[in-house]
N, CA, C and O atoms as a GROMACS GRO file, in nm:
protein
  440
    1UNK      N    1   5.109  -2.869   7.173
    1UNK     CA    2   5.200  -2.939   7.087
    1UNK      C    3   5.342  -2.917   7.139
    1UNK      O    4   5.383  -2.804   7.165
    2UNK      N    5   5.415  -3.028   7.154
    2UNK     CA    6   5.554  -3.019   7.198
    2UNK      C    7   5.646  -3.034   7.079
    2UNK      O    8   5.628  -3.120   6.993
    3UNK      N    9   5.743  -2.950   7.076
    3UNK     CA   10   5.845  -2.956   6.972
    3UNK      C   11   5.974  -3.009   7.032
    3UNK      O   12   5.990  -3.003   7.154
    4UNK      N   13   6.066  -3.060   6.952
    4UNK     CA   14   6.194  -3.108   7.006
    4UNK      C   15   6.261  -2.999   7.089
    4UNK      O   16   6.269  -2.884   7.048
    5UNK      N   17   6.310  -3.038   7.207
    5UNK     CA   18   6.377  -2.944   7.296
    5UNK      C   19   6.286  -2.877   7.396
    5UNK      O   20   6.336  -2.809   7.486
    6UNK      N   21   6.155  -2.892   7.385
    6UNK     CA   22   6.062  -2.835   7.482
    6UNK      C   23   6.035  -2.936   7.593
    6UNK      O   24   6.046  -3.056   7.572
    7UNK      N   25   6.001  -2.886   7.709
    7UNK     CA   26   5.976  -2.971   7.824
    7UNK      C   27   5.836  -2.945   7.879
    7UNK      O   28   5.777  -2.839   7.858
    8UNK      N   29   5.785  -3.043   7.947
    8UNK     CA   30   5.656  -3.030   8.011
    8UNK      C   31   5.666  -3.095   8.149
    8UNK      O   32   5.740  -3.190   8.170
    9UNK      N   33   5.591  -3.041   8.242
    9UNK     CA   34   5.584  -3.098   8.376
    9UNK      C   35   5.446  -3.160   8.392
    9UNK      O   36   5.345  -3.092   8.372
   10UNK      N   37   5.442  -3.286   8.427
   10UNK     CA   38   5.314  -3.356   8.440
   10UNK      C   39   5.307  -3.426   8.575
   10UNK      O   40   5.409  -3.473   8.626
   11UNK      N   41   5.190  -3.432   8.631
   11UNK     CA   42   5.166  -3.506   8.754
   11UNK      C   43   5.070  -3.618   8.719
   11UNK      O   44   4.954  -3.594   8.683
   12UNK      N   45   5.118  -3.742   8.731
   12UNK     CA   46   5.039  -3.858   8.695
   12UNK      C   47   4.999  -3.935   8.819
   12UNK      O   48   5.081  -3.956   8.909
   13UNK      N   49   4.877  -3.977   8.825
   13UNK     CA   50   4.830  -4.059   8.936
   13UNK      C   51   4.881  -4.200   8.912
   13UNK      O   52   4.854  -4.259   8.807
   14UNK      N   53   4.955  -4.255   9.010
   14UNK     CA   54   5.013  -4.387   8.990
   14UNK      C   55   4.907  -4.495   9.003
   14UNK      O   56   4.864  -4.554   8.904
   15UNK      N   57   4.866  -4.520   9.123
   15UNK     CA   58   4.765  -4.623   9.147
   15UNK      C   59   4.682  -4.579   9.267
   15UNK      O   60   4.732  -4.512   9.357
   16UNK      N   61   4.560  -4.617   9.268
   16UNK     CA   62   4.472  -4.582   9.378
   16UNK      C   63   4.432  -4.710   9.448
   16UNK      O   64   4.377  -4.802   9.387
   17UNK      N   65   4.460  -4.716   9.577
   17UNK     CA   66   4.419  -4.830   9.657
   17UNK      C   67   4.310  -4.783   9.752
   17UNK      O   68   4.337  -4.709   9.847
   18UNK      N   69   4.190  -4.827   9.726
   18UNK     CA   70   4.076  -4.783   9.806
   18UNK      C   71   4.085  -4.827   9.952
   18UNK      O   72   4.027  -4.762  10.039
   19UNK      N   73   4.155  -4.937   9.979
   19UNK     CA   74   4.161  -4.992  10.115
   19UNK      C   75   4.287  -4.954  10.190
   19UNK      O   76   4.307  -4.999  10.303
   20UNK      N   77   4.373  -4.871  10.131
   20UNK     CA   78   4.498  -4.833  10.195
   20UNK      C   79   4.472  -4.732  10.306
   20UNK      O   80   4.378  -4.652  10.299
   21UNK      N   81   4.556  -4.736  10.408
   21UNK     CA   82   4.549  -4.645  10.521
   21UNK      C   83   4.687  -4.582  10.536
   21UNK      O   84   4.788  -4.651  10.523
   22UNK      N   85   4.692  -4.452  10.562
   22UNK     CA   86   4.821  -4.388  10.584
   22UNK      C   87   4.841  -4.364  10.734
   22UNK      O   88   4.747  -4.330  10.806
   23UNK      N   89   4.964  -4.384  10.778
   23UNK     CA   90   5.000  -4.360  10.918
   23UNK      C   91   5.130  -4.281  10.920
   23UNK      O   92   5.207  -4.286  10.824
   24UNK      N   93   5.156  -4.206  11.028
   24UNK     CA   94   5.283  -4.132  11.036
   24UNK      C   95   5.401  -4.228  11.025
   24UNK      O   96   5.395  -4.340  11.076
   25UNK      N   97   5.507  -4.186  10.959
   25UNK     CA   98   5.623  -4.273  10.939
   25UNK      C   99   5.681  -4.320  11.072
   25UNK      O  100   5.731  -4.432  11.080
   26UNK      N  101   5.675  -4.238  11.174
   26UNK     CA  102   5.733  -4.277  11.302
   26UNK      C  103   5.656  -4.390  11.370
   26UNK      O  104   5.707  -4.452  11.462
   27UNK      N  105   5.534  -4.417  11.326
   27UNK     CA  106   5.454  -4.524  11.387
   27UNK      C  107   5.494  -4.662  11.337
   27UNK      O  108   5.464  -4.763  11.402
   28UNK      N  109   5.560  -4.668  11.223
   28UNK     CA  110   5.597  -4.797  11.162
   28UNK      C  111   5.736  -4.837  11.207
   28UNK      O  112   5.831  -4.760  11.197
   29UNK      N  113   5.746  -4.960  11.257
   29UNK     CA  114   5.874  -5.015  11.300
   29UNK      C  115   5.912  -5.124  11.202
   29UNK      O  116   5.828  -5.204  11.160
   30UNK      N  117   6.039  -5.129  11.165
   30UNK     CA  118   6.086  -5.230  11.070
   30UNK      C  119   6.194  -5.314  11.136
   30UNK      O  120   6.280  -5.263  11.208
   31UNK      N  121   6.189  -5.445  11.109
   31UNK     CA  122   6.294  -5.536  11.152
   31UNK      C  123   6.307  -5.647  11.049
   31UNK      O  124   6.253  -5.635  10.939
   32UNK      N  125   6.377  -5.753  11.082
   32UNK     CA  126   6.402  -5.861  10.987
   32UNK      C  127   6.273  -5.930  10.942
   32UNK      O  128   6.268  -5.985  10.831
   33UNK      N  129   6.169  -5.928  11.025
   33UNK     CA  130   6.043  -5.994  10.989
   33UNK      C  131   5.950  -5.905  10.908
   33UNK      O  132   5.846  -5.952  10.861
   34UNK      N  133   5.985  -5.776  10.888
   34UNK     CA  134   5.902  -5.686  10.810
   34UNK      C  135   5.859  -5.565  10.890
   34UNK      O  136   5.924  -5.528  10.988
   35UNK      N  137   5.750  -5.503  10.848
   35UNK     CA  138   5.699  -5.382  10.912
   35UNK      C  139   5.589  -5.417  11.012
   35UNK      O  140   5.513  -5.511  10.991
   36UNK      N  141   5.582  -5.339  11.119
   36UNK     CA  142   5.478  -5.360  11.220
   36UNK      C  143   5.444  -5.226  11.285
   36UNK      O  144   5.520  -5.131  11.278
   37UNK      N  145   5.327  -5.223  11.348
   37UNK     CA  146   5.283  -5.106  11.425
   37UNK      C  147   5.226  -5.157  11.557
   37UNK      O  148   5.189  -5.273  11.570
   38UNK      N  149   5.221  -5.068  11.654
   38UNK     CA  150   5.155  -5.099  11.781
   38UNK      C  151   5.014  -5.042  11.773
   38UNK      O  152   4.997  -4.924  11.742
   39UNK      N  153   4.914  -5.125  11.802
   39UNK     CA  154   4.775  -5.081  11.800
   39UNK      C  155   4.715  -5.098  11.939
   39UNK      O  156   4.760  -5.181  12.018
   40UNK      N  157   4.612  -5.019  11.966
   40UNK     CA  158   4.541  -5.025  12.094
   40UNK      C  159   4.407  -5.091  12.068
   40UNK      O  160   4.329  -5.043  11.985
   41UNK      N  161   4.380  -5.199  12.138
   41UNK     CA  162   4.254  -5.271  12.123
   41UNK      C  163   4.141  -5.204  12.198
   41UNK      O  164   4.163  -5.103  12.266
   42UNK      N  165   4.021  -5.258  12.186
   42UNK     CA  166   3.903  -5.203  12.252
   42UNK      C  167   3.917  -5.208  12.404
   42UNK      O  168   3.858  -5.126  12.474
   43UNK      N  169   3.996  -5.304  12.455
   43UNK     CA  170   4.016  -5.317  12.599
   43UNK      C  171   4.129  -5.228  12.650
   43UNK      O  172   4.159  -5.230  12.769
   44UNK      N  173   4.192  -5.149  12.561
   44UNK     CA  174   4.300  -5.060  12.601
   44UNK      C  175   4.436  -5.125  12.604
   44UNK      O  176   4.534  -5.061  12.643
   45UNK      N  177   4.444  -5.252  12.562
   45UNK     CA  178   4.572  -5.322  12.563
   45UNK      C  179   4.645  -5.302  12.430
   45UNK      O  180   4.585  -5.297  12.324
   46UNK      N  181   4.777  -5.292  12.442
   46UNK     CA  182   4.863  -5.273  12.325
   46UNK      C  183   4.893  -5.408  12.262
   46UNK      O  184   4.918  -5.506  12.332
   47UNK      N  185   4.890  -5.412  12.129
   47UNK     CA  186   4.923  -5.534  12.055
   47UNK      C  187   5.012  -5.496  11.937
   47UNK      O  188   4.999  -5.389  11.879
   48UNK      N  189   5.103  -5.587  11.903
   48UNK     CA  190   5.189  -5.568  11.788
   48UNK      C  191   5.117  -5.622  11.665
   48UNK      O  192   5.071  -5.736  11.665
   49UNK      N  193   5.107  -5.540  11.560
   49UNK     CA  194   5.035  -5.580  11.438
   49UNK      C  195   5.130  -5.573  11.320
   49UNK      O  196   5.187  -5.468  11.290
   50UNK      N  197   5.147  -5.687  11.250
   50UNK     CA  198   5.228  -5.689  11.128
   50UNK      C  199   5.150  -5.619  11.018
   50UNK      O  200   5.029  -5.641  11.003
   51UNK      N  201   5.218  -5.535  10.939
   51UNK     CA  202   5.154  -5.462  10.831
   51UNK      C  203   5.241  -5.470  10.706
   51UNK      O  204   5.357  -5.509  10.710
   52UNK      N  205   5.181  -5.433  10.594
   52UNK     CA  206   5.254  -5.423  10.469
   52UNK      C  207   5.259  -5.276  10.432
   52UNK      O  208   5.159  -5.217  10.390
   53UNK      N  209   5.377  -5.216  10.447
   53UNK     CA  210   5.398  -5.075  10.415
   53UNK      C  211   5.460  -5.068  10.277
   53UNK      O  212   5.581  -5.083  10.261
   54UNK      N  213   5.375  -5.045  10.176
   54UNK     CA  214   5.420  -5.047  10.037
   54UNK      C  215   5.505  -4.928   9.998
   54UNK      O  216   5.611  -4.944   9.938
   55UNK      N  217   5.459  -4.810  10.033
   55UNK     CA  218   5.528  -4.690   9.987
   55UNK      C  219   5.502  -4.577  10.086
   55UNK      O  220   5.426  -4.591  10.181
   56UNK      N  221   5.567  -4.467  10.060
   56UNK     CA  222   5.543  -4.350  10.144
   56UNK      C  223   5.481  -4.239  10.060
   56UNK      O  224   5.499  -4.233   9.939
   57UNK      N  225   5.409  -4.154  10.129
   57UNK     CA  226   5.347  -4.038  10.066
   57UNK      C  227   5.370  -3.921  10.160
   57UNK      O  228   5.304  -3.909  10.262
   58UNK      N  229   5.464  -3.836  10.124
   58UNK     CA  230   5.502  -3.727  10.214
   58UNK      C  231   5.568  -3.784  10.338
   58UNK      O  232   5.666  -3.857  10.328
   59UNK      N  233   5.515  -3.751  10.455
   59UNK     CA  234   5.571  -3.801  10.580
   59UNK      C  235   5.488  -3.915  10.639
   59UNK      O  236   5.488  -3.937  10.760
   60UNK      N  237   5.417  -3.988  10.554
   60UNK     CA  238   5.332  -4.098  10.599
   60UNK      C  239   5.360  -4.225  10.519
   60UNK      O  240   5.396  -4.218  10.402
   61UNK      N  241   5.342  -4.340  10.583
   61UNK     CA  242   5.352  -4.470  10.515
   61UNK      C  243   5.214  -4.509  10.466
   61UNK      O  244   5.114  -4.486  10.535
   62UNK      N  245   5.208  -4.568  10.350
   62UNK     CA  246   5.084  -4.621  10.295
   62UNK      C  247   5.077  -4.768  10.334
   62UNK      O  248   5.160  -4.848  10.289
   63UNK      N  249   4.980  -4.804  10.417
   63UNK     CA  250   4.964  -4.941  10.466
   63UNK      C  251   4.854  -5.008  10.383
   63UNK      O  252   4.739  -4.963  10.383
   64UNK      N  253   4.890  -5.116  10.313
   64UNK     CA  254   4.792  -5.183  10.227
   64UNK      C  255   4.732  -5.308  10.293
   64UNK      O  256   4.624  -5.352  10.254
   65UNK      N  257   4.800  -5.363  10.391
   65UNK     CA  258   4.749  -5.482  10.461
   65UNK      C  259   4.786  -5.475  10.608
   65UNK      O  260   4.892  -5.424  10.644
   66UNK      N  261   4.697  -5.526  10.693
   66UNK     CA  262   4.727  -5.537  10.834
   66UNK      C  263   4.649  -5.442  10.923
   66UNK      O  264   4.639  -5.465  11.044
   67UNK      N  265   4.593  -5.335  10.867
   67UNK     CA  266   4.512  -5.241  10.944
   67UNK      C  267   4.375  -5.229  10.881
   67UNK      O  268   4.357  -5.250  10.761
   68UNK      N  269   4.279  -5.194  10.965
   68UNK     CA  270   4.144  -5.168  10.913
   68UNK      C  271   4.099  -5.032  10.964
   68UNK      O  272   4.152  -4.983  11.064
   69UNK      N  273   4.002  -4.971  10.899
   69UNK     CA  274   3.954  -4.840  10.944
   69UNK      C  275   3.911  -4.846  11.091
   69UNK      O  276   3.842  -4.939  11.133
   70UNK      N  277   3.952  -4.746  11.166
   70UNK     CA  278   3.916  -4.739  11.308
   70UNK      C  279   4.023  -4.792  11.401
   70UNK      O  280   4.013  -4.771  11.522
   71UNK      N  281   4.125  -4.861  11.349
   71UNK     CA  282   4.233  -4.909  11.435
   71UNK      C  283   4.307  -4.790  11.493
   71UNK      O  284   4.330  -4.690  11.425
   72UNK      N  285   4.344  -4.800  11.620
   72UNK     CA  286   4.418  -4.693  11.687
   72UNK      C  287   4.565  -4.732  11.688
   72UNK      O  288   4.606  -4.826  11.756
   73UNK      N  289   4.644  -4.658  11.611
   73UNK     CA  290   4.787  -4.685  11.597
   73UNK      C  291   4.865  -4.591  11.688
   73UNK      O  292   4.835  -4.472  11.695
   74UNK      N  293   4.964  -4.645  11.757
   74UNK     CA  294   5.046  -4.564  11.847
   74UNK      C  295   5.155  -4.496  11.764
   74UNK      O  296   5.230  -4.561  11.693
   75UNK      N  297   5.162  -4.362  11.776
   75UNK     CA  298   5.260  -4.284  11.701
   75UNK      C  299   5.368  -4.226  11.791
   75UNK      O  300   5.475  -4.189  11.742
   76UNK      N  301   5.344  -4.218  11.921
   76UNK     CA  302   5.442  -4.166  12.017
   76UNK      C  303   5.431  -4.244  12.147
   76UNK      O  304   5.327  -4.302  12.177
   77UNK      N  305   5.540  -4.244  12.223
   77UNK     CA  306   5.539  -4.310  12.353
   77UNK      C  307   5.572  -4.457  12.348
   77UNK      O  308   5.522  -4.535  12.429
   78UNK      N  309   5.657  -4.496  12.253
   78UNK     CA  310   5.692  -4.638  12.238
   78UNK      C  311   5.766  -4.693  12.360
   78UNK      O  312   5.761  -4.814  12.385
   79UNK      N  313   5.833  -4.607  12.436
   79UNK     CA  314   5.909  -4.653  12.552
   79UNK      C  315   5.817  -4.713  12.658
   79UNK      O  316   5.856  -4.807  12.728
   80UNK      N  317   5.698  -4.660  12.670
   80UNK     CA  318   5.604  -4.707  12.772
   80UNK      C  319   5.502  -4.805  12.717
   80UNK      O  320   5.441  -4.880  12.793
   81UNK      N  321   5.482  -4.807  12.586
   81UNK     CA  322   5.378  -4.891  12.526
   81UNK      C  323   5.441  -5.020  12.474
   81UNK      O  324   5.497  -5.023  12.365
   82UNK      N  325   5.430  -5.124  12.551
   82UNK     CA  326   5.479  -5.256  12.512
   82UNK      C  327   5.359  -5.348  12.492
   82UNK      O  328   5.256  -5.328  12.556
   83UNK      N  329   5.370  -5.448  12.404
   83UNK     CA  330   5.257  -5.540  12.384
   83UNK      C  331   5.208  -5.598  12.517
   83UNK      O  332   5.287  -5.649  12.597
   84UNK      N  333   5.077  -5.590  12.540
   84UNK     CA  334   5.015  -5.639  12.662
   84UNK      C  335   4.990  -5.530  12.765
   84UNK      O  336   4.911  -5.550  12.857
   85UNK      N  337   5.056  -5.415  12.752
   85UNK     CA  338   5.038  -5.306  12.847
   85UNK      C  339   4.902  -5.240  12.824
   85UNK      O  340   4.851  -5.238  12.712
   86UNK      N  341   4.844  -5.186  12.932
   86UNK     CA  342   4.717  -5.114  12.922
   86UNK      C  343   4.750  -4.966  12.911
   86UNK      O  344   4.824  -4.911  12.993
   87UNK      N  345   4.693  -4.901  12.809
   87UNK     CA  346   4.720  -4.758  12.786
   87UNK      C  347   4.589  -4.683  12.767
   87UNK      O  348   4.484  -4.742  12.742
   88UNK      N  349   4.598  -4.551  12.780
   88UNK     CA  350   4.484  -4.465  12.752
   88UNK      C  351   4.521  -4.382  12.629
   88UNK      O  352   4.601  -4.289  12.640
   89UNK      N  353   4.465  -4.415  12.512
   89UNK     CA  354   4.503  -4.342  12.391
   89UNK      C  355   4.446  -4.201  12.388
   89UNK      O  356   4.336  -4.175  12.436
   90UNK      N  357   4.524  -4.111  12.330
   90UNK     CA  358   4.480  -3.974  12.305
   90UNK      C  359   4.507  -3.942  12.159
   90UNK      O  360   4.600  -3.998  12.101
   91UNK      N  361   4.427  -3.855  12.098
   91UNK     CA  362   4.450  -3.821  11.957
   91UNK      C  363   4.590  -3.763  11.936
   91UNK      O  364   4.640  -3.687  12.019
   92UNK      N  365   4.651  -3.800  11.825
   92UNK     CA  366   4.785  -3.753  11.791
   92UNK      C  367   4.776  -3.628  11.708
   92UNK      O  368   4.692  -3.617  11.618
   93UNK      N  369   4.862  -3.531  11.738
   93UNK     CA  370   4.869  -3.409  11.659
   93UNK      C  371   5.004  -3.406  11.589
   93UNK      O  372   5.108  -3.420  11.653
   94UNK      N  373   5.002  -3.388  11.458
   94UNK     CA  374   5.125  -3.379  11.381
   94UNK      C  375   5.200  -3.253  11.422
   94UNK      O  376   5.138  -3.148  11.443
   95UNK      N  377   5.332  -3.261  11.433
   95UNK     CA  378   5.407  -3.140  11.467
   95UNK      C  379   5.393  -3.037  11.356
   95UNK      O  380   5.394  -3.070  11.237
   96UNK      N  381   5.380  -2.913  11.396
   96UNK     CA  382   5.366  -2.806  11.297
   96UNK      C  383   5.503  -2.771  11.240
   96UNK      O  384   5.603  -2.771  11.311
   97UNK      N  385   5.505  -2.740  11.113
   97UNK     CA  386   5.629  -2.698  11.050
   97UNK      C  387   5.666  -2.560  11.103
   97UNK      O  388   5.579  -2.474  11.117
   98UNK      N  389   5.794  -2.538  11.133
   98UNK     CA  390   5.832  -2.407  11.183
   98UNK      C  391   5.809  -2.300  11.076
   98UNK      O  392   5.839  -2.320  10.958
   99UNK      N  393   5.757  -2.188  11.120
   99UNK     CA  394   5.732  -2.079  11.026
   99UNK      C  395   5.851  -1.985  11.029
   99UNK      O  396   5.903  -1.954  11.136
  100UNK      N  397   5.892  -1.940  10.915
  100UNK     CA  398   6.004  -1.848  10.906
  100UNK      C  399   5.955  -1.706  10.934
  100UNK      O  400   5.861  -1.657  10.872
  101UNK      N  401   6.021  -1.642  11.029
  101UNK     CA  402   5.984  -1.505  11.060
  101UNK      C  403   6.061  -1.412  10.967
  101UNK      O  404   6.176  -1.437  10.932
  102UNK      N  405   5.995  -1.306  10.929
  102UNK     CA  406   6.061  -1.205  10.847
  102UNK      C  407   6.161  -1.132  10.935
  102UNK      O  408   6.132  -1.103  11.051
  103UNK      N  409   6.279  -1.102  10.882
  103UNK     CA  410   6.378  -1.030  10.963
  103UNK      C  411   6.326  -0.892  11.002
  103UNK      O  412   6.268  -0.820  10.920
  104UNK      N  413   6.349  -0.857  11.126
  104UNK     CA  414   6.306  -0.728  11.177
  104UNK      C  415   6.414  -0.624  11.150
  104UNK      O  416   6.533  -0.654  11.165
  105UNK      N  417   6.377  -0.504  11.111
  105UNK     CA  418   6.478  -0.400  11.088
  105UNK      C  419   6.546  -0.364  11.220
  105UNK      O  420   6.483  -0.365  11.326
  106UNK      N  421   6.672  -0.334  11.210
  106UNK     CA  422   6.747  -0.298  11.332
  106UNK      C  423   6.702  -0.164  11.382
  106UNK      O  424   6.675  -0.072  11.304
  107UNK      N  425   6.693  -0.151  11.513
  107UNK     CA  426   6.656  -0.027  11.576
  107UNK      C  427   6.783   0.053  11.604
  107UNK      O  428   6.879   0.001  11.661
  108UNK      N  429   6.785   0.178  11.563
  108UNK     CA  430   6.902   0.262  11.589
  108UNK      C  431   6.875   0.341  11.716
  108UNK      O  432   6.768   0.398  11.736
  109UNK      N  433   6.976   0.343  11.802
  109UNK     CA  434   6.961   0.421  11.926
  109UNK      C  435   7.007   0.563  11.902
  109UNK      O  436   7.097   0.588  11.822
  110UNK      N  437   6.946   0.656  11.973
  110UNK     CA  438   6.981   0.799  11.956
  110UNK      C  439   7.080   0.842  12.058
  110UNK      O  440   7.120   0.958  12.059
   0.00000   0.00000   0.00000
């Protein structure tokens, strides 16, 4: 029971999209025509794919249209990956967050 002046913290699920796919934010490019990603086809060729990036979740974009499960999205190496180029995709690893080291006690010299 809440009384006047009391507060509560709640986490509510907004909406669930069963067909949405998340991709790293750096993989999505935006311009005047909308959002797009570079994908690698079965033949190893790069293609530009228009997508609908509705919202973000943490450090990822939620893509509701334009991608299907199994699509290989390019997240790094945009300088070399141009539409029509042949590439060899490798799995992407998210950068690890830096861990804070505990300060070491100073050593006194004798």
